[in-house]
C-alpha positions in Angstrom: -10.8 -13.0 17.5 -9.3 -10.0 15.5 -10.9 -9.7 12.0 -8.9 -8.1 9.2 -9.8 -7.4 5.6 -7.7 -6.4 2.5 -8.8 -3.6 0.4 -7.0 -2.8 -2.9 -7.7 0.7 -4.4 -7.6 0.7 -8.3 -8.3 3.2 -11.0 -7.8 3.7 -14.8 -6.8 7.3 -14.6 -3.0 7.0 -14.1 -1.6 9.7 -16.5 1.9 7.9 -17.0 0.4 4.5 -17.9 -3.3 4.7 -19.0 -5.4 1.5 -18.2 -2.6 0.2 -16.0 -4.7 -2.3 -13.9 -6.0 -4.0 -17.1 -2.6 -4.7 -18.7 -1.9 -8.4 -18.9 1.0 -10.5 -17.7 1.0 -14.2 -18.5 -2.6 -13.7 -19.6 -3.9 -12.2 -16.3 -4.4 -8.4 -15.7 -2.2 -6.6 -13.2 -5.0 -6.0 -10.8 -6.1 -9.7 -10.8 -2.3 -10.7 -10.1 -2.5 -8.4 -7.0 -5.8 -9.8 -6.0 -4.7 -13.3 -6.1 -1.7 -12.6 -4.0 -3.8 -10.9 -1.4 -6.1 -13.9 -1.4 -3.1 -16.3 -1.0 -2.1 -14.5 2.2 -5.3 -16.0 3.8 -5.5 -12.8 6.2 -9.1 -12.2 5.5 -11.7 -11.2 2.9 -10.3 -9.4 -0.1 -11.8 -6.8 -2.2 -10.8 -4.5 -4.9 -12.2 -0.8 -4.5 -12.7 1.0 -7.7 -14.7 3.8 -9.4 -14.3 2.2 -12.9 -16.8 -0.3 -14.4 -14.1 -1.9 -16.5 -12.0 -2.8 -13.4 -15.1 -4.0 -11.6 -15.9 -6.3 -14.6 -12.3 -7.4 -15.0 -12.1 -8.4 -11.3 -15.6 -10.1 -11.0 -15.4 -12.1 -14.2 -12.2 -13.9 -12.8 -14.2 -14.6 -9.6 -12.8 -11.9 -7.5 -14.7 -9.6 -5.1 -15.0 -5.9 -6.0 -16.7 -2.9 -4.6 -17.8 -0.1 -6.9 -17.0 3.4 -5.3 -17.4 7.0 -6.4 -15.1 7.7 -9.4 -13.2 10.5 -8.1 -11.3 10.4 -4.8 -8.4 12.5 -3.6 -6.5 9.5 -2.3 -6.7 5.7 -2.4 -7.3 5.7 1.5 -10.4 7.8 0.8 -11.5 5.1 -1.7 -10.9 2.1 0.6 -12.8 3.9 3.4 -15.8 4.3 1.1 -15.6 0.6 0.3 -15.4 -0.2 4.0 -18.6 1.8 4.6 -20.4 0.0 1.8 -19.4 -3.4 3.2 -21.0 -2.2 6.6 -19.3 -5.1 8.5 -19.2 -3.9 12.1 -16.9 -6.9 13.1 -13.9 -5.6 11.1 -11.1 -4.4 13.3 -8.2 -3.7 10.9 -8.0 -2.9 7.2 -4.8 -3.6 5.0 -4.4 -1.1 2.2 -2.7 -3.0 -0.6 -1.3 -1.2 -3.7 -3.0 -2.4 -6.9 0.0 -1.9 -9.1 2.6 -4.3 -7.4 1.9 -7.7 -8.8 5.4 -8.8 -7.4 4.7 -8.0 -3.8 6.1 -10.4 -1.4 3.1 -11.8 0.3 5.3 -12.9 3.3 6.0 -9.3 4.1 2.2 -8.6 4.1 1.7 -11.4 6.5 4.5 -10.3 8.7 3.0 -6.8 8.7 -0.3 -8.1 9.8 1.1 -10.4 12.5 3.3 -7.8 14.1 0.9 -4.9 13.9 -1.9 -6.9 15.5 0.5 -8.1 18.3 1.6 -4.4 18.9 -2.1 -3.0 18.7 -0.8 -0.5 16.1 -2.9 2.3 15.0 -1.3 2.4 11.7 1.6 0.1 10.5 3.6 0.2 7.3 6.6 -1.6 5.7 10.1 -0.4 4.9 13.1 -2.1 3.5 16.9 -1.4 3.7 18.4 0.9 1.2 21.2 -0.8 -0.6 22.0 1.7 -3.3 23.3 5.1 -2.2 21.7 6.8 -5.2 18.3 6.0 -3.8 18.7 8.6 -1.1 18.5 11.5 -3.6 15.7 10.1 -5.8 12.4 12.0 -5.2 10.1 9.2 -6.5 11.5 6.8 -3.8 9.8 7.7 -0.6 12.0 7.3 2.6 11.0 6.8 6.3 13.2 7.8 9.1 12.5 5.5 12.2 13.0 6.2 15.8 15.3 3.0 16.1 16.9 0.5 13.8 14.4 -2.1 12.6 15.1 -5.8 12.3 13.2 -8.9 11.3 11.5 -9.2 14.7 11.3 -5.7 15.8 8.8 -2.7 15.4 9.5 0.9 15.9 7.8 4.2 15.2 8.2 6.5 12.2 9.8 9.8 12.9 9.5 11.3 9.5 8.5 10.6 5.9 10.4 12.5 3.1 11.5 12.2 -0.6 15.2 13.2 -0.4 17.8 12.6 2.3 21.1 14.3 2.6 24.1 12.1 2.5 25.2 13.1 5.9 22.0 12.3 7.6 21.2 8.6 6.8 20.8 7.1 10.3 17.7 4.7 10.5 16.6 5.7 7.0 14.7 3.1 5.0 12.9 2.7 1.7 9.2 3.1 2.5 6.9 0.6 0.9 3.4 2.0 0.5 1.3 -0.7 2.1 -0.6 0.1 5.3 -2.6 -1.7 8.1 -5.2 0.7 9.7 -7.1 0.1 12.9 -10.8 0.8 11.5 -11.3 3.6 14.1 -8.1 5.4 13.1 -8.9 4.8 9.4 -12.2 6.8 10.0 -10.4 9.4 12.0 -7.7 9.8 9.3 -10.1 10.3 6.3 -12.1 13.0 8.2 -9.0 15.0 8.8 -8.2 17.9 6.5 -5.4 17.3 4.1 -2.2 19.3 5.4 -0.1 21.5 3.4 2.9 19.1 3.6 0.8 16.3 2.5 -0.2 18.3 -0.6 3.2 19.6 -1.5 5.0 16.3 -0.9 2.1 14.1 -2.2 2.6 12.0 0.9 -0.8 11.3 2.6 1.0 9.7 5.7 2.2 13.2 6.8 -1.5 13.9 7.4 -1.6 11.3 10.1 1.8 12.3 11.7 0.8 16.0 11.7 -2.3 15.0 13.7 -0.4 12.9 16.2 -1.5 9.4 14.8 1.4 7.1 15.4 2.8 5.0 12.5 4.7 1.7 13.2 7.3 0.6 10.9 8.1 -3.2 10.2 10.9 -4.4 8.1 10.2 -6.0 4.7 12.5 -8.5 3.0 12.3 -6.7 -0.3 11.0 -3.8 -2.1 8.3 -4.7 -4.8 8.6 -3.0 -8.2 5.6 -0.8 -8.8 4.2 -0.4 -12.4 4.3 3.4 -13.0 5.6 3.6 -16.6 5.5 1.4 -19.8 9.1 0.6 -19.0 8.2 -0.8 -15.5 5.4 -2.8 -17.0 7.8 -4.3 -19.6 10.4 -5.1 -16.9 7.9 -6.8 -14.6 6.2 -8.7 -17.5 9.6 -10.1 -18.5 10.5 -11.0 -14.9 7.1 -12.7 -14.1 6.8 -14.5 -17.5 10.4 -15.9 -17.1 9.6 -17.1 -13.7 6.4 -18.7 -15.0 
């Protein structure tokens, strides 16, 4: 039987919103909201991976599982790989890298990513959703993925390209990329041992390292795009939404 675990990289060093994972919504920190969402998916064991003692204490005091890693990593993927090595569980086949700053992630999208990727024997799989507002095509902070074919609820296709800006006359099979990944363990190990590419560094898109080294990335359709917490304004918006729902 295939075994998957969920790893959530988290750190305090975000420059635009210091101490972001520890900010509270409905009395619970953002990192613990994400952890509880991941647990509710019932995909496999869930761990937060962090180099910060305060995050470790925050997760564990609420009954969560957390792995203390080196403080400084170039990417979240490097951090989850260290956590995987520390677990030293040879029976793990796949790892889901879940973002620690998206407390409103639709867990059904994560479950669908897992199901379709396992069935497809994906090397790497990720999520994307339809772009409904034209202005998003030109916004640099919204990452886009161009897929080989149109994706639908029950289909899966390959990524052709990841980029930050798309010209108005070149919008076929362009989707809003959601930075959640499923990795085959052997591919994750291969990936973190590859040298960062120039495009990856300049675009700040680590998935370009995979594509430029002929690692295939499957794209699966998500129902919605989660709101990430990057700024104080994002935090206040999500806080208001989640507290209203509660």
